[in-house]
N, C-alpha and C positions, 0 to 999 in steps of 0.2 A: 504494501500501500504503500502509496504516495503523501505525505510531509503538508502537503499546501493550506491557503487558507478553505480553499472549499471544500478540502476534505474535513470532514467535524469529527469523525471520528482519533486525529491524531492530533487535531489543529488545537495550539497551546496559546491561550489567550491569557494575557497579563490585565489583568482589572484594577486600574487606576481609580481610586474614592477618594475625598476625604476623609482623615480618623478626626482628627485632634478638637475641632471644631464641636462633637458630641460623642463621644468613643463609644457609647453604650449603643445610641438610636443609630451610628455606623455601621458598628458590628453586625446588627440585627440586617441591614438591609445587604452588606455584602453577603453575608451567609445564604438569604438569599437570593441572590446575584448568580452566585456560586452552582448552588442546586441547582440553579434554570440554567446553567451553562450544562453543567452536568447530565442535566437529563436531555441538553439538545446533543450530547455526543462529544465536549467541548472540552481540556481539560484546563480547569481554572488557575492563574498562577496569581495570588492573593497575597501583594506585602503586607497588608491588614493581619493576616493569620499566620503569615512567615514570620514575625518579627516582634510576636508575643514579647516577648523575653527581654527586649529591649527598653529604656527608658528613652520615650520621645523624647521630650524637650533636650538632653543634653547630648544623642545619637543620633538626630535626624541627618546630619550628614552623611555620617556612613552608614544608614541605611539608605537613602537615596542615592548614594552608590552602587549598591548592591542591586539596584531597583533596574540601574540602568543596563546591569549587566545580563538580570532579571529578563527586561527588555530585549536585550540582543539574542536571547533562545529563544524567546515566544513568536509565534509567526503575527500577531497581530495586536495591538492595544486599545482596549475599549474603557474607554471615558467618563468617568459616572460624574463630574463635579468640577468644579475647578478654586481648590483651596491652592496653596503655594507650592506643594509637593508636583499635585496634578499637573499644576502647569507648567511645571518642570521636566514629568517624565515626558508629558506632551511633545515640548522644545525637542526634548531627547528624539523621541520618535521622529519628527519632522527632523530633525538633524542626522539622522543614519537615515530617514529614508523606509522607516518603519511601518507597515498599514496600520492604522487607527482610523477608527469610531468613537463619533462626538457617541453617545449613549443618552445625558442628560442636558 
């Protein structure tokens, strides 16, 4: 099988979503997004879930650098909001030519 964006069974989707402005609500929203993506056959890559062990306030730049590497290995970036981090992830996708879709 191929690993193209159109092949949803293999497509890795980077989920760019705000977090810091409302962590509890945003986690619930991303949980639903990821569940929906899996039901569609996509592989969600969610920084919100991957980095819960980090201290958001002091490790933000380190997390962002890792997010850029994750964007590199994903097939597409889905953007669900416009926080500072989402804006930077979008900018990185544009800079590197990574396909993206604005979902919100």
